[in-house]
C-alpha positions in Angstrom: 6.1 -11.2 47.4 2.6 -10.8 46.3 2.8 -13.8 43.6 4.5 -15.9 46.8 1.1 -15.2 48.7 -1.2 -16.0 45.8 0.5 -19.3 45.2 1.2 -19.8 49.1 -3.2 -18.8 48.6 -3.9 -21.2 46.2 -2.1 -24.3 47.6 -3.7 -24.1 51.1 -6.8 -23.5 50.1 -6.9 -26.3 46.8 -5.4 -28.3 50.2 -8.0 -27.5 52.5 -11.1 -28.0 50.2 -10.0 -31.5 48.9 -10.2 -32.6 53.0 -13.9 -31.5 52.2 -17.0 -34.2 50.7 -17.1 -33.4 46.8 -21.2 -32.4 47.9 -19.8 -29.1 50.1 -17.2 -28.3 47.0 -19.6 -28.2 44.9 -22.2 -25.8 46.8 -19.1 -23.6 48.3 -18.5 -23.2 43.9 -21.7 -22.6 43.6 -22.1 -25.7 41.1 -20.2 -28.0 39.2 -17.0 -27.1 37.2 -17.8 -27.8 33.1 -14.8 -28.5 30.7 -15.4 -27.8 27.2 -12.9 -29.6 24.6 -11.6 -27.8 21.3 -10.9 -30.7 19.4 -10.6 -30.8 15.3 -12.7 -26.9 15.0 -15.3 -28.5 17.1 -16.5 -27.8 20.9 -17.3 -31.1 22.7 -18.2 -31.3 26.3 -16.6 -33.4 28.7 -18.6 -35.1 31.5 -17.6 -32.5 34.1 -20.6 -31.2 35.3 -22.4 -34.1 34.5 -23.2 -36.8 36.9 -24.9 -40.3 36.1 -26.3 -41.8 33.1 -25.8 -38.0 31.4 -21.9 -39.1 31.5 -22.4 -41.4 29.2 -24.7 -39.6 27.0 -22.8 -36.5 26.5 -19.8 -37.4 27.0 -17.3 -35.9 23.8 -20.2 -35.0 22.4 -19.9 -31.4 20.5 -22.3 -29.1 22.2 -25.0 -28.0 21.0 -25.9 -23.9 22.6 -30.0 -25.0 21.8 -29.6 -28.1 23.7 -31.4 -28.0 26.6 -29.5 -30.1 28.9 -26.3 -28.9 27.6 -27.5 -25.3 28.1 -28.6 -25.8 31.8 -24.8 -27.5 32.6 -23.3 -24.3 31.2 -25.4 -22.2 33.3 -24.9 -24.0 36.0 -21.6 -24.4 36.6 -19.4 -23.0 39.2 -16.4 -22.1 35.9 -16.2 -23.3 32.6 -12.1 -24.5 31.2 -11.8 -24.3 27.3 -9.4 -27.5 26.9 -6.9 -27.2 23.5 -6.0 -30.2 21.8 -2.3 -30.4 21.7 -1.7 -29.2 18.5 -3.0 -25.7 19.0 -0.9 -24.9 22.0 3.2 -24.4 22.5 6.2 -24.9 25.0 8.6 -23.0 25.8 11.3 -23.5 28.2 12.5 -19.5 29.2 15.4 -18.4 31.3 15.1 -15.1 33.5 17.0 -13.4 36.1 15.6 -14.0 39.5 14.8 -10.1 40.1 12.1 -10.5 36.8 9.7 -12.9 39.2 7.5 -10.2 41.0 6.6 -8.5 37.5 7.0 -12.0 35.7 4.2 -11.9 33.7 4.8 -8.0 32.4 8.2 -9.3 31.5 7.6 -12.0 29.6 5.4 -10.2 27.1 7.9 -7.9 26.7 10.2 -11.1 25.8 7.6 -12.3 23.3 8.7 -11.6 20.7 12.1 -12.6 21.0 11.5 -16.0 22.7 8.6 -16.7 20.5 7.9 -15.9 16.5 4.7 -14.5 17.8 4.0 -10.9 19.4 2.3 -10.6 22.8 -1.3 -9.1 20.6 -1.5 -12.6 18.7 -1.0 -15.3 21.5 -3.1 -16.1 24.8 -0.1 -17.1 27.4 0.5 -18.1 30.4 3.8 -20.2 32.4 5.2 -22.0 35.4 8.5 -21.6 37.4 10.0 -24.8 37.3 13.6 -23.7 39.8 14.8 -20.9 40.9 18.7 -21.1 41.4 19.4 -18.4 44.4 23.4 -19.2 43.3 23.2 -18.1 40.2 20.1 -15.7 40.5 17.9 -17.4 37.6 14.7 -18.7 37.1 13.9 -21.9 34.7 10.3 -21.0 33.4 7.7 -23.6 31.2 5.8 -20.9 28.4 2.8 -22.4 27.3 0.9 -20.0 25.1 -2.1 -20.6 22.2 -1.8 -18.3 19.0 -5.3 -16.4 19.1 -6.4 -17.1 15.6 -5.7 -21.1 16.0 -8.8 -20.9 18.7 -10.6 -17.5 17.4 -13.3 -20.2 15.8 -14.3 -21.7 19.7 -14.0 -17.8 21.5 -16.3 -16.7 19.0 -18.7 -19.7 19.4 -18.6 -18.9 23.1 -18.7 -15.2 22.7 -21.8 -15.3 20.0 -23.7 -17.6 22.6 -22.9 -15.6 25.9 -20.9 -18.3 27.4 -18.5 -16.4 29.1 -15.1 -18.9 30.0 -13.1 -18.6 33.7 -9.7 -20.5 32.1 -8.2 -22.0 28.8 -5.5 -24.5 29.4 -3.8 -27.4 27.5 -5.6 -31.1 27.9 -2.9 -33.4 27.0 -1.0 -32.1 29.9 2.3 -34.4 30.4 3.7 -31.8 33.2 1.5 -31.9 36.9 3.1 -28.7 37.1 0.9 -27.6 34.0 -2.4 -28.3 36.2 -2.8 -24.3 37.2 -2.2 -23.3 34.0 -4.4 -20.8 32.1 -3.8 -19.2 29.2 -6.5 -16.7 29.4 -5.9 -12.9 30.3 -6.8 -12.5 33.3 -8.5 -9.3 32.4 -11.1 -11.5 30.2 -11.4 -14.3 33.0 -15.3 -14.5 34.1 -15.0 -13.8 37.6 -17.1 -15.8 39.9 -20.8 -14.7 40.9 -21.0 -12.1 43.8 -23.5 -14.2 45.4 -21.3 -17.0 45.6 -18.4 -14.8 47.0 -21.2 -13.7 49.6 -21.9 -17.4 50.5 -17.8 -18.3 50.2 -17.5 -15.4 52.5 -20.3 -16.0 54.8 -19.3 -19.6 55.6 -15.8 -18.5 55.9 -16.4 -16.6 58.9 -18.9 -19.1 60.1 -15.9 -21.7 60.2 -13.8 -19.1 61.4 -16.1 -18.5 64.1 -16.5 -22.1 64.8 -12.7 -22.7 64.8 -12.4 -19.8 66.9 -15.3 -21.1 69.5 -13.6 -24.6 69.5 -10.2 -23.1 70.5 -11.6 -20.3 73.3 -14.5 -22.3 74.4 -12.1 -25.0 76.2 -9.6 -22.4 78.0 -12.9 -20.4 79.0 -14.4 -23.3 80.6 -11.4 -24.4 82.2 -10.8 -20.4 83.6 -14.2 -20.6 84.6 -14.4 -24.0 86.5 -10.5 -22.8 88.2 -12.3 -19.8 89.2 -15.2 -21.8 90.9 -12.3 -24.3 92.5 -10.7 -21.2 93.5 -13.6 -20.0 95.5 -14.5 -22.9 96.8 -11.2 -23.7 98.2 -11.3 -20.3 100.1 -14.7 -21.0 101.6 -12.8 -24.4 102.9 -9.8 -22.9 104.0 -12.0 -20.4 105.6 -14.1 -23.3 107.2 -11.1 -25.0 108.1 -9.5 -22.4 109.7 -12.6 -21.8 112.0 -12.5 -25.5 112.6 -9.4 -25.7 113.8 -10.5 -22.3 116.3 -13.0 -24.7 117.4 -11.1 -27.4 117.7 -8.3 -25.4 120.3 -10.9 -24.3 122.0 -13.1 -27.7 123.0 -9.2 -29.0 123.8 -8.4 -26.1 126.3 -12.2 -26.8 127.5 -11.3 -30.2 127.7 -8.1 -30.0 129.3 -9.8 -27.5 132.2 -12.6 -29.5 132.9 -9.7 -33.0 132.7 -8.2 -30.9 135.4 -10.8 -30.3 137.7 -12.0 -33.6 137.8 -8.4 -34.8 138.5 -8.2 -32.2 141.3 -11.8 -33.0 142.6 -10.9 -36.9 142.4 -7.4 -36.4 143.8 -8.9 -34.2 146.5 -10.1 -35.4 149.9 -13.5 -33.6 150.7 -13.1 -31.1 153.5 -16.3 -32.2 155.1 -15.4 -35.8 155.9 -11.6 -34.2 157.2 -14.3 -32.0 159.2 -16.6 -35.5 160.2 -13.4 -36.9 161.2 -11.8 -34.3 163.2 -15.0 -33.3 165.1 -15.5 -37.4 165.9 -11.9 -38.0 167.3 -11.0 -34.8 169.3 -12.1 -35.0 172.4 -14.5 -32.5 174.3 -12.6 -30.7 176.4 -10.5 -29.5 172.3 -11.9 -27.0 170.3 -10.3 -25.6 167.0 -9.8 -22.3 165.8 -7.8 -22.4 162.5 -8.7 -25.7 160.0 -6.9 -25.7 156.6 -5.8 -28.3 154.3 -2.8 -27.8 152.6 -1.9 -30.0 149.7 -2.0 -33.1 151.3 -1.0 -31.4 154.5 -4.1 -31.2 157.7 -3.3 -28.0 159.6 -5.4 -27.5 163.2 -4.7 -24.4 165.6 -6.3 -24.3 168.8 -6.6 -25.1 172.4 -7.0 -28.2 174.9 -6.2 -29.6 178.6 -4.4 -32.4 177.4 -2.6 -31.4 173.8 -0.4 -34.2 174.3 -3.5 -37.0 173.9 -4.0 -35.8 170.5 -1.4 -36.9 168.5 -2.0 -40.6 169.4 -5.6 -39.6 169.2 -5.3 -38.7 165.5 -3.0 -41.5 164.6 -5.7 -43.8 164.9 -8.0 -42.6 162.3 -7.3 -43.8 158.7 -7.2 -40.2 157.1 -3.9 -39.6 158.7 -0.6 -40.1 159.2 3.0 -38.5 160.2 0.7 -36.4 163.0 2.9 -33.9 164.7 3.5 -30.8 166.4 4.8 -28.1 164.2 5.3 -26.1 167.3 5.9 -25.6 170.9 2.5 -26.0 173.0 2.2 -22.9 175.7 -0.3 -22.8 178.3 -2.5 -20.0 178.7 -3.3 -19.1 182.9 -6.2 -17.5 182.3 -8.4 -20.2 181.0 -5.4 -23.3 182.3 -5.5 -24.5 178.7 -2.7 -25.2 176.3 -2.3 -23.5 172.8 -1.8 -26.1 169.6 -0.3 -26.3 166.2 -0.5 -29.8 165.1 -0.7 -31.3 161.6 -1.3 -34.6 159.7 -0.4 -35.6 156.3 -3.5 -37.5 154.4 -3.6 -41.0 153.7 -2.6 -42.0 150.3 -0.6 -38.7 149.4 -3.5 -37.1 147.5 -3.3 -33.8 146.3 -5.9 -31.3 148.3 -6.3 -27.9 148.7 -8.9 -26.3 150.9 
């Protein structure tokens, strides 16, 4: 599991770093990488770590540790890789049980003298897992090793000049899978400077913070906007309820006003009726009870000649269908007739008095 996680991390971080501009990658590494070629028993400086005219001037020159320019390249490099010519390393195809993958380096160290003519103390080595045969439960591995005596001169020169290297790898790689090969034992590899690790960690945390913020900020903004809209919606609902109640009150008041106006328009003014009766009725007639019920006028009173009242009232344009509602009765005391006359108001209008 650790091996798989490590491989995934190397692949993922490599893919992410390739998306960044070269200047930023250089800044994250703390400088440009440098590569030294060990060929024909001499150390030569390669173009990594240089730029512009420096490349043409220094490419594959024998390294001079006293040269200020070469020393600057070595001191400022983020990593230094020792590259070996093909006659200084060997390849070996090895097949092992798949269960050995978790501790593969230790297993290869144990199998070194059986798989190669060298013991584990005589070589620097690394490996590449080519295929995993799950059906047969085997691993197809390429073992790469460099005898220490063939590279001891280069290692001695580097140690004497206090140059710590990070990796040793083949220079003439024919297999793309060997690009990440590092023959240098893990315990001998130069660790990255702490300040660069701190810078990288700070930048990574800053990048993680920006990434998290870019995801959370739109959600927070939308959540805030949603709450604001919900609050405004509640306010509008409350106002709409108040407006609806006011509209109902206005409609009700308007209906009542219209009803009164219609009653007023459709009703004969009582004073007009009284005036008409006053003008029509003779002096020997008086009314004791006057009522207006809807569109009918009722008159209760006394007269010396009640029968003459019918034709008199019919001469008016306000009345029609004039008739007695009850028999006429005579009063012997004052020699008058009691009557109850009703008459419809002209035009069949409704009224009440």
